[in-house]
C-alpha positions, -999 to +999 in steps of 0.1 A: -652+260+324-614+259+321-598+231+300-577+218+329-607+215+353-627+199+325-600+173+320-597+166+357-635+159+359-637+140+326-644+107+344-675+120+363-709+109+352-730+136+335-768+133+331-768+151+298-776+142+262-742+142+244-760+138+211-776+172+213-760+191+184-764+225+201-745+212+232-717+197+212-712+230+193-712+249+226-685+225+241-663+229+210-666+266+212-655+270+248-631+240+252-596+243+237-572+214+236-545+214+262-517+209+237-523+242+219-494+266+220-499+302+229-503+330+205-469+344+215-452+311+208-469+308+174-458+344+166-422+337+176-420+305+154-435+323+124-409+350+127-382+323+126-399+309+095-400+343+079-362+346+082-356+315+061-350+318+024-356+280+020-379+264+045-377+228+034-415+227+032-422+238+067-445+266+056-471+240+044-473+225+078-468+256+099-494+278+082-522+253+078-530+252+115-532+276+144-520+250+168-482+250+165-481+218+187-492+200+155-465+215+133-436+195+119-406+194+141-423+208+172-429+190+205-451+204+232-453+196+269-485+187+288-492+223+294-492+231+257-459+250+257-433+244+230-405+223+246-385+210+216-378+223+181-362+195+160-354+205+124-322+187+116-314+179+079-343+198+064-324+218+038-331+251+057-314+282+044-313+317+058-307+332+092-316+320+127-340+345+143-335+355+179-373+351+182-367+315+192-353+327+225-389+339+233-401+303+236-398+303+274-402+265+278-380+255+249-354+230+263-340+214+231-332+231+198-317+211+170-311+229+137-281+208+126-272+196+091-288+225+073-275+255+053-282+282+078-259+313+076-253+345+095-246+346+132-258+326+162-280+349+183-264+352+217-299+351+232-301+314+224-271+306+245-283+328+274-319+317+275-334+306+308-348+273+293-326+258+266-307+227+278-295+213+245-285+235+216-273+219+184-266+240+153-237+219+140-230+214+103-243+247+089-227+279+075-230+301+106-203+327+109-191+356+130-181+357+166-196+343+198-200+371+222-195+369+260-226+369+282-231+398+304-213+393+337-244+401+356-265+374+338-281+348+361-272+312+360-282+295+327-294+259+323-274+250+292-259+216+294-249+207+258-237+230+231-228+218+196-217+244+172-192+222+153-186+224+115-195+260+109-176+292+100-173+309+134-142+331+140-127+352+167-118+344+203-137+317+221-159+329+250-144+326+284-166+342+311-198+329+295-193+294+309-190+307+345-228+313+343-236+277+336-236+254+366-250+224+347-227+226+317-218+191+305-205+191+269-192+216+243-184+207+207-169+237+188-147+217+164-142+225+128-145+262+129-119+291+128-117+301+164-084+318+174-066+329+205-063+308+236-083+280+251-102+292+282-100+274+315-134+284+329-156+255+319-154+240+353-156+271+375-193+267+381-200+232+367-187+202+385-203+179+359-184+193+328-173+161+310-167+167+272-148+194+253-140+192+216-121+222+201-103+203+174-099+217+139-096+254+148-068+279+150-062+281+187-026+290+194-024+300+231-016+337+224-034+354+252-051+386+241-040+418+258-062+426+288-072+391+298-071+386+335-040+370+350-060+339+362-064+329+326-027+333+316-006+302+311+028+292+297+020+274+265-014+266+252-030+241+275-047+261+303-037+250+338-072+254+350-082+223+329-070+202+358-098+215+379-123+196+357-126+166+379-154+151+358-137+157+324-137+125+303-131+138+268-106+166+258-100+171+221-080+200+207-063+184+177-054+202+145-048+237+160-017+257+165-011+248+201+025+248+213+044+243+245+047+213+268+021+190+283+016+209+315+016+191+348-019+205+355-034+184+327-026+152+346-048+164+375-079+157+353-079+121+365-113+112+349-099+116+314-107+087+291-102+104+257-073+127+252-064+142+217-040+170+209-029+156+175-013+178+148-002+207+169+032+220+181+035+204+215+070+198+227+089+183+256+088+148+270+061+126+286+065+126+324+063+089+335+055+098+371+025+119+360+010+099+332+000+071+356-024+095+372-045+092+341-054+055+348-088+059+331-073+067+297-088+046+269-077+068+239-046+089+235-037+108+203-006+130+205+005+123+169+020+150+146+036+171+173+073+175+184+072+154+215+106+139+223+122+114+247+111+079+254+078+063+261+080+058+299+079+023+314+049+034+335+027+033+305+021-003+314-001+009+343-027+023+318-047-009+319-077+005+302-058+019+272-072+008+238-057+032+213-022+048+214-015+073+186+020+089+189+030+090+152+051+118+136+069+130+167+106+129+178+102+100+202+133+078+205+149+049+224+136+014+226+100+003+231+093-003+268+085-039+275+057-027+297+037-018+265+028-055+264+010-050+298-016-028+282-036-059+274-067-040+261-047-023+233-065-024+199-044+001+180-007+011+183+004+039+160+041+049+166+051+055+130+075+082+118+096+086+150+132+078+159+127+045+178+156+020+179+162-015+191+142-046+185+104-051+184+110-083+203+112-061+235+074-062+236+055-095+240+027-090+216+011-123+225-003-104+256-023-082+232-051-105+219-073-075+208-047-058+187-061-049+152-038-022+139+000-019+144+021+008+128+059+010+134+068+024+100+095+050+094+117+043+125+150+027+130+139-007+144+163-036+138+163-073+142+136-096+128+098-096+131+091-111+165+071-143+165+048-130+191+032-106+166+019-136+147-002-146+177-024-114+172-050-132+152-073-101+150-047-080+133-060-064+102-033-038+095+005-042+099+030-015+088+067-022+094+080-002+064+111+020+064+131+004+092+161-019+093+143-052+098+160-081+081+156-119+076+128-139+060+091-139+068+081-167+091+055-192+079+037-183+112+025-150+095-001-173+081-018-171+115-029-136+107-061-147+090-078-113+093-050-092+079-060-070+049-031-045+048+006-054+050+035-031+043+071-043+048+087-019+022+121-004+027+137-030+049+162-058+043+140-088+038+152-117+016+138-145-004+109-130-023+098-164-036+093-178-002+077-145+010+050-146-017+045-183-013+037-177+024+016-146+019-007-160-007-023-181+021-037-149+036-070-149+018-081-115+031-049-097+021-059-068-001-030-043-001+006-056-001+036-033-002+070-050-002+092-027-023+129-020-017+137-055-004+149-087-019+177-069-037+190-085-069+169-116-066+150-133-094+114-124-100+094-154-087+078-179-110+040-181-115+035-209-089+047-185-061+024-158-071-009-174-080-036-175-054-038-138-043-076-137-046-083-103-031-052-083-039-062-048-051-029-030-046+005-047-051+039-028-050+072-047-055+092-017-067+129-008-062+141-043-056+164-047-086+145-079-095+156-095-127+136-117-151+103-113-170+069-102-157+052-134-145+019-142-162+004-148-127+005-111-120-020-106-148-044-132-134-053-115-101-091-116-099-096-082-081-075-064-107-094-080-136-128-071-124-146-039-114-161-058-086-154-043-051-146-067-024-172-069+003-153-053+032-180-042+056-161-052+087-157-021+109-124-033+121-107-023+089-084+008+090-090+016+126-071+049+120-069+069+088-038+065+067-025+099+056-009+104+023+010+134+010+015+156+041-020+147+054-036+162+023-053+129+016-063+100+037-078+066+033-101+050+059-113+019+041-098-007+018-124+000-009-112+036-011-078+025-024-071+028-061-064-006-076-027-005-085+003-025-097+038-011-092+068-030-105+089+001-112+126+004-106+136-032-111+156-050-138+127-067-155+133-078-191+112-091-220+080-076-234+051-062-215+027-092-216-004-088-237-024-102-208-018-069-190-048-056-209-070-080-189-065-061-157-095-039-165-099-026-129-064-011-127-063+026-118-025+028-116+001+009-136+038+016-131+065-004-150+090+024-152+128+021-148+132-015-161+147-031-192+114-039-209+114-041-247+090-046-276+059-025-283+033-011-260+005-037-262-026-025-280-046-042-253-035-016-228-062+005-243-087-019-226-078-004-192-106+021-192-103+029-155-066+038-158-056+071-143-018+066-141+003+049-167+041+051-163+063+032-188+092+055-187+129+045-188+126+012-206+136+001-241+101+001-257+098+005-294+071+012-320+043+037-318+022+049-290-012+033-295-036+060-308-065+044-290-050+056-257-070+088-263-100+067-253-088+063-218-108+093-206-097+090-169-060+090-178-045+120-160-008+110-156+010+095-185+048+090-190+066+071-217+098+092-216+132+077-224+123+048-245+128+043-283+093+050-294+085+065-328+058+081-348+031+107-339+020+113-303-018+108-302-038+140-305-069+150-288-087+147-255-065+145-224-034+140-245-035+177-251-029+182-213+002+160-209+035+180-207+063+175-232+084+158-205+060+128-207+075+121-241+111+133-236+140+110-246+122+096-276+138+114-306+117+095-331+084+108-317+068+137-334+042+162-322+034+199-323+045+201-287+078+184-293+110+196-311+103+171-339+070+181-357+052+155-378+052+158-415+022+148-436+034+112-438+038+109-401+006+128-392-016+111-366-047+094-380-067+110-353-081+142-367-085+173-346-121+185-346-124+219-332-159+216-320-176+225-287-176+188-278-138+186-283-132+218-263-154+205-235-134+173-233-102+192-231-115+214-203-128+183-185-094+166-188-076+196-174-099+200-145-098+163-138-061+161-141-056+189-116-082+181-090-080+143-091-049+133-109-026+156-091-046+150-059-055+115-052-031+100-077-002+121-066+000+097-037+011+070-061+044+088-065+051+096-028+029+070-013+057+049+002+070+076+024+036+081+041+019+048+034+042+021+021 
């Protein structure tokens, strides 16, 4: 009796004795379960297993049973055929065997987040069964080959090969054989050449394409058919994709203009060509065709001209990223008509005029606003203060003047504020107003308030959550207020509980995009009072700021000795006390600051030996220049026996290991993440 016919009759009544052992044995012998895979499928799966150098424990499950439908990661259909192979995040290593293409009912294959290497068998893309293929986040390499032009139509709908090591040209004719194609993610690889325009030739449902973080340039290889040629790098055929909702090709080498054909893809909701070489202007008559746009990122290109007034007709727009271009002119008042805007990022352009052209009170959802590094004039418009959901506001490096309005206190959610490099006045009033913002965590306000007096303690106390404070290049005179040494978040290693996903709605790039911060908690805790006219001694209480990662008091008129309590700052990575009038010796206990990777006390009046050992062996002589009374083997003035440092040099393996660690840490982290403390204000302040 066949298994299927037995199942169909299982509800019939049988006049037999089911407790007869002989009959039970006979039934078990001739009746096999319906969910048992075939011998061929089992053989194909075991060949895949044999190609793995690390199987993540699969062998235990796969070799203890003949029924592969019971194996880990395998799902079978009602007929017993293998339909899904789901082995994501299993620590698999080795190659992907083409034997998986022999699973004729396999519709979903997920091998993502493993350590698989080698090529991707072309048979897996061209199978007659696979609908979803995901091999993302592996180490697969090599090229993807075109399917044979005579191949029949293939059922593939979703292909995710992102975050691998694929190279070469991206297939073109392959997609003509897939009438159900819906989404392709090939981001974060090393594909070169041009972006094909064939995704929609057969499939009217193609909706998502992500080719970001590759090396596409638009150079068309010799011999490609004329129908695939285009001026620039955005293929004109992309406008034929009537169902296309997402198009991402950021971080490539794409050049040329935004071709008119792009604006025929009227279903687009998500458009990103960030960090390429796009040029030209934005056509105001064409952009209104993309009325469904929700997200636009054309930042880090060479786009020029004005933002057209017609942008106000993009009523669904939530995020506008156009930073680091050559855009100019005044902001269109119609920007305030995009009432769903959550993020506006127009930093590092050539905009002029006043921000008051836009009525920000019409943007109740606004959470992040970046107008830094432009040429805006006037004052901060009062309408900005009605954006009660605002968490990030960057107005640095413009020509904005005046005093902060007390209405900034309405921004109860703000965590990051930068007004550096403008012409603001009255620092005492500014700090008195800002301390009412209880969620404020990062405050940059340098290069303002020129030649004013450093505020007294009562204007500064109350900043409960400040983790980063920069008031540099203001020519402020007076002593360092004691209140600056009482900020709770700089005294404690405790990290503020910022789990709100609204924070940092876009990454803040530092140092030519080499580093980026996405969350407040990722920021190094810092205090920067450099380039002022501060006098008096460094307060002893500075040693209470035990959470500090970076302390900059350079280019002031500070005197007295370096407080011994500075050696309590065990998290310190950057310490810059250069260009002051400090006297006395460098505290020898500074060698115990094991994270210290950047140290500068040059051009003071320090004397005695430079501490010896650990990371101090890695600091250049320029860190101590301009102190003729200092002595060290690395300086012109060597120490005699009376001046010798009390710290002995122990040439042991432990000491050598510490030096090697200090060098490695100084290069990889100090020169990396902490380099941004030097140039932070161009990209971040």
